[in-house]
C-alpha positions in Angstrom: 40.5 29.9 237.1 38.4 32.3 238.6 38.1 31.7 242.1 42.4 32.1 242.0 42.1 35.5 240.0 39.0 36.4 242.5 41.6 35.3 245.6 43.9 37.2 244.2 46.6 33.5 244.0 46.8 34.5 239.6 47.0 38.0 238.2 45.2 37.9 234.8 46.5 39.7 232.4 43.8 40.1 229.6 40.8 37.9 228.7 41.0 36.7 225.2 36.7 37.8 224.7 35.5 40.6 223.0 34.1 41.9 225.8 35.6 42.1 229.0 34.7 40.1 232.1 31.6 41.6 234.5 33.4 39.4 237.1 37.0 40.7 236.2 36.2 44.4 234.5 39.4 45.7 235.3 41.2 42.6 232.5 42.0 44.2 229.8 41.0 41.5 226.5 43.5 41.4 223.8 42.2 43.6 221.3 42.6 46.7 223.6 46.2 45.3 224.0 46.6 45.9 220.5 46.2 42.2 219.3 43.7 41.7 216.8 42.8 38.1 218.6 39.7 36.8 220.3 39.8 32.9 220.9 36.6 32.3 223.0 35.6 29.4 223.0 32.0 28.4 220.6 29.7 25.7 221.3 27.5 24.6 218.5 25.4 21.7 217.3 25.9 19.9 213.6 23.6 17.7 212.1 25.2 15.7 208.8 24.1 16.5 205.6 20.8 15.7 203.7 19.3 16.6 206.8 15.4 17.3 205.8 14.8 21.4 206.6 11.7 20.9 208.0 13.6 18.2 211.0 16.5 21.1 211.1 13.9 23.4 211.6 12.9 21.8 214.8 16.1 21.5 215.6 17.4 24.7 215.8 13.9 26.1 217.4 14.5 23.3 220.6 17.8 24.8 220.3 16.4 28.6 220.5 13.8 27.6 223.0 16.8 26.4 225.7 19.0 29.2 224.8 16.6 31.9 226.0 15.4 29.6 229.1 16.1 31.2 232.5 17.8 28.1 234.0 20.3 28.2 231.1 20.7 31.5 230.9 21.5 31.6 235.3 24.5 28.6 234.2 26.1 30.4 231.8 26.7 34.0 233.4 28.3 31.2 236.8 30.2 30.3 234.1 31.1 32.7 232.6 29.9 32.4 228.6 30.0 34.5 226.7 25.8 34.2 225.7 25.4 34.3 222.0 22.9 32.6 219.8 23.3 32.1 216.4 20.5 30.7 213.7 22.2 28.4 211.5 22.8 30.6 208.7 24.7 32.5 211.1 26.2 29.9 213.0 27.3 29.0 209.4 29.0 32.1 208.4 30.7 32.4 211.9 32.6 28.8 211.4 33.5 30.4 207.8 34.9 33.4 209.3 37.0 31.3 212.1 38.5 29.1 209.4 40.0 32.0 207.7 40.7 33.7 210.9 42.4 30.3 211.6 44.5 30.2 208.2 45.2 33.7 208.0 47.1 32.8 211.9 49.0 29.5 210.5 49.8 31.5 207.8 51.7 33.9 210.1 53.3 31.6 212.1 54.3 29.4 209.2 52.6 26.7 210.0 50.4 26.3 206.6 52.3 27.0 203.5 50.1 30.1 201.9 
């Protein structure tokens, strides 16, 4: 949709990310407009429960190397990814927080019973 925005064939009212997009700096975030909503697309990697800690550490280190690779950085920039790397502990905390946010939202709109 970015091409539609850049050619002025579409007007973007707000973005759902935490920060404004560099390629659309005049478009505010929903938070800036007073809505406590951040809805970015997350990308993650999961392994089955019980995987040895050593194996998980090897995979985590490999994924960190991929994330730090200049080719990935260029890909993320080109595709307007909010580029944030989280280790396994931080990612687990992030997922737990997102679950609570989702449950709160669903309760607010009546789709989840209290």
